[in-house]
C-alpha positions, 0 to 999 in steps of 0.5 A: 481563557476561561473554560467557557471560552476555551471549550468548543461546543459540539456542532455537527454542522460546523464540524462538517463544514470545517472538515470540507475546508480542512480537506480543501486546504490539504489538497492545495497546500500538500497536493495530496492524492484523492485516496489520501484525502478520502482516508482523512475524510473517513477518519474524521467522519468516524469521529463525528459519528461517535460524537453523535452516538455518544451525545457529546455536547462539548469538544475538549481534550477529554472528548478526544481521549475518550474517543481513542480509549473507545477505539482501543478498548471497545472496537479493539482497533489495530495500533496502525489503524489508531495511529492513522486516525490519531494523525488525521484528527490531530491535524484537523484540530490543529487547523481549528486552533490555527483558524481561531475557532477554538483555543482548546489544547485538544491533544494533551497526549500528543507525545504518546507513541502507539505501540506498533507491532514489528511485523516481518513482510510476508513473502511467497517462496520461489516454488509458490511464485512458479506455481502461480505463474504456471497456473496463469499460463495454463489458464490462457491455454485452457480458455474455452472462449475467445472472451475468456482467453482475452481476460486470462491473458490480461490476468497473466500480465497483471500477475507478472507485473506484480512480481517482476516490478513489485507494483502495488495494485493501485499502481497497476490500476492507474496505468494508462497506455501512454505510460508504457514506452515499448522502445525503452521497455519502461513503465511510468509508475504513479505511486503514493504521494503523487510520486512518479518512478520509471521502471524497466521491464527486464524480462523478455517473457513479460514484455512478450506477454504485455505486447500480446495483451496490448494487441488484443486489448481493443476487443474489450471496447475500451472507454478510456486509455486505461492499460488494464480493463474489466470485462465492460471496457472500463478501468480495472479497479483494485478490487478486480485485481484482488479478485483475480489474484485470489482466483489464481492463488486458490487454483495454484494452492499456494499460501491461502492467506497471501495477497497481491502485496506478497508479490511486492514483498517477494520482489524486494526480498529477492532483490536483496538476496541477489545482491541489490543495495537497499538504496536501489530497492528503495528507489524501485519500490518508490519508498519515500524513506529508506526506513520503510525499505529496511524491513525487507532486510529482516526476511533476506535470509541469504544475506544473513547467511552469507554474513554469518558464514563469513564473519561469525567468530564461532565458525573459526573458534577451534581452527585457531586452537589447532593452528596454535 
């Protein structure tokens, strides 16, 4: 190919049309969730907006390289954010090549590894979790009206499920009434990548609170089968769950930077501390890869303490000398 044949002239209309076809292909071939497809679309739209604002005329390897340089230096995006955009855009242009729309090798830096900082999961201490749940119980008792009591009971159950099952807020929002089996005390969880897992609610207190909520749920005039409703009877969104967590976080004076995901991290860490295998924790969390779960071993201090106390040679260095 000559340069003229290889390089692709920038056309907003063509890219928009191909984006829609690309997302349809992903939806059919890989059965991706709507949330994942939305993330792909967002990444591609950001790229197209940059092309428009910088008056790009030709799409080639230098265009792609300039965009990622812009993300790193001008916008100063986090490495994890850049890596996600890298995956989305690379797959899109691979699709363009496969469809014969262009023969350009857009990603000359395809082996590049964005340096992702290794961050330890943030957790809440046992005392902080107790304080959070204590405040949630207190709010139910102190409710001024029946309406507020209904909402506080709902909030209480959600906080309990975040911790006792290590659920993501999206998983709680997606729960429907048929997903709960009261006889088996199980919840069918729809996780990332359309993966399902069945979790058992082991705490009698949580079961009791959940049943209390289900008995009064109808008073919010439900519009569908969502397990958790907002004040208008519609499905409670992830933003609603984030807001209620912030409310109780501030009331209980725990870590002001904490998010609902801290409870998921705390759930996993305490399982490991209490002797659960990493494979069991992987299944309970719904991780596709055990590599994702292994990060919780970084904060499992109890297990490290046991290993070091039992096997660290320094502990017995002078004991052997005394025996001699």
